[in-house]
N, C-alpha and C positions, 0 to 999 in steps of 0.2 A: 384394250386396244390403244396403241400409241400412234398418233399421226406422225407421218414423216415430217421432218423439219423443212422449212423453206429452203435451207441450204442443201439438204439431201435431194430435194426435188430439183433444184437448179443443177446440182452436180450430175444427177442422173440424166437430165435433159441435155446437158452439155456433152456428156459422154456419148449419148445416143446420136447427137448431131455430128460429132466428130467421126464416130464409127460408120455412120451412114454416108457422110460426105467424102471421106477419103477414097473409097472405091469409085464413086461417081466422078470425082476429080481426075483420077487416073484414067478412067474410061473416056472422059470427055476432053482430054488434052491431045489435040491434033498433032503436036510436035513429037509425041512419043511413038515408038514403033507399034505397029498393029498388034503384034503378039502381046505387048504389055497392056495395050488398051483392052484386048479380049480378056486378059486376066482380071483387069479392073471391072469389066462387066460381069464376069463370073463371080468375083468377090461381092459386087453389089447384089447379085441374085442370092448368094448364100446369106448375106446379112439380112435381106428381106425375108427369106424363108425362116431363118432362126428367130427374127423378131416376131413374125406372125405365130409360129408354133409356141414360143415361150409366152407371148402375151395371151394367147388363147388358153393354153394349158396351165400356166403358173401365175398369170397376171403380172408378168415381168417382161420388160424389154432388157436388152443387154445392159444398158445404162442403169436401170433399176436394180438388176442383179448385182452389178458392181458396187453400188452404194448401199444395198441391203434394204430396198423398199419393194412394195408390190401394190398393185391395183386390186381393190376389193369392192364389192357392192356395199354401199353405205349402210343399208338396212340389215344385211345378213352377215357382213364381213367375210363372205365367201367370194371366191373367184367367179366373175360373171361369165367368162368365156367369150365366144365370138361376137355376139350382138353388142353388149356394152363396151367391150374392150377394143374391138376392131371397127365395127360399123358406127357406133355412136361417138366414141372418143377419137377414132382415127378418121373415118370417111366423112362423117357429118362435120366435124370440126375442120377437116381439111377444106371442105367446101366453104365454110364460114370464114376461113383464113384468107379467102380471095377478096373479102370485103376489106377495103383499106382501113387500117387501124384496129381491126378485130383482134389480131394477135396481141397487141399491146393491152387492150382492155381485158382479154382473157387472162393474160399473164398477171395483170394487176390484182385480179381476184384472189391471188395467193396470199395477199396481205389481210384478208378478212380473218376473223377469228377461227372459222372452220377450215382454213387453208385449202379450200376447194376452188379450183378455177372454173370458168364457165363450162369447159369440156367435161369436168367432173359432174357438174349439175345436169348437163345434157344426158350423160350416161348413167347417172345415179350412183356414181362411184366416189371413192376417196382413196388416197394413197397413204399406206401405213408402213411402219417398220416391218420388215419381212419376218422377224422373229416374234412379232406380236400376234401371229395367227397360227393356229394348229393346222398342220397340213394333212 
C-alpha cells in the first residue's frame, strides 16, 4: 500500500473544489439569464450525484479519480462505502468545519508522518494511490 502524496491530496481537493464551485457560481450569478442559471443548478446536481456514487462505490471523488487516489479503510485497505466515506468524512467533518479554524487544523494534520487529516481519523480511513489496491 502506498499512501497518496501530500501533493496528490492537495491537487485532488483543488480539482474537487473547482468542479463543485463552477456550477454553483453559474447558478448563483443573478446577472446571468435564468436558463443559464438553471443549467448551472442542473450541473451542480449532476456533480453532487456523481461525487456521491463514486465515493460510495469506489472511494473516489472526481478530483481523486483525476489524480489517481482513493479513500480506503485504514485497517482493511478496502473501500468503506457510505458510512465512513460520506457520513463520517463528509457530513461530520462538514459540521466540524463550522467551528472557526477547524479546517486549518484539519488540513495541517496532512504534515504528520501518516499523512492522515482529522477527517481521516474520524472515519478510520486513509488516502492511497489508486493503483495500490486490488479492485
